[in-house]
N, C-alpha and C positions, 0 to 999 in steps of 0.2 A: 464444384458446388461452393456457393458462398452462403453463409447463414444470414447475417445482417450486419450492417455497419454500426447499428445501435447497441449490439450485444457487447458488454464488457464486464470485466471483473471489478466489482465495487471496491475491493481492497486496493486496487491501483490508485484510486483517488485518495484513500485514507493514507497510504504510504507516502504519496507525494505531498500531501498536506503536512504530515508529521516531519518529513525531511525539511520542508520549508520552515516549520515552526522552530526546528532546531538550528536553522541557519546553515545547514550543511550545503545547500544549493549555492550559497554565496562563498563557501570556503573551498569547495572541491571542483575539479574539472568534470566535463561531461562524461568521460570514460568511467571515472570513479562513480558518478551518480547512476549511470546505467548499470554497472555491476551491483551497486548497493540496492537498486530497485529489484533487479532480477533475483538476487539472493534473498532479499526480504520477502518477496512475493512467493518464492519457492518454499519458504518456511510457513506460509499461511495457507489455509484451505481456500479454494476458489469460491467466490460468491457472485455468480453471474446475474446481471440484470439488463434490462433494456432501457429503463428510464429512471433517472435520479429521483423523480417524484415518488416512485414505488418505495424506495428506501426511506424517504422523508416521512411518508405517511403511515407506512405499515411495519416499520421496524420498531419493536419495543425499546424503550430507553435502556433497559437492562442489557439487551443484546448489543445495542450500539456501544455501551460502556465496555462490554467484554471484547468487542471487535477492536476498540481503541487500545485496550490493554495488550491484545495480541499484536497489534501493529507496533506499539512501542517496544515490545520485547523482540520482535522480529528485526526491526531496524537496528536495535542495540546489538543483537547477535551478529547481524550481517556487517555492521560497522566494525565490530571487534575482530571478526574474521578477516576483513580487508586490511585493517591496520596491522595485523600480525602476519601478513604475507610478505 
């Protein structure tokens, strides 16, 4: 059984955007980035959506801000974990 190709975790997009903002994607190899994404996403609650437009129109600004803070913290924790390995 397959659910749908459109269903995805919205935090994936936020994590990738934050990694790009920090420039980590330009500094590290694909193996490190994959590990960083997996660890970061495992530190965050899932937020499944079908369409990006749903989040753009229906997500309150306060909740978007909270999600952004959670992503920053998760990426920092994941990065620290990987650097200390």
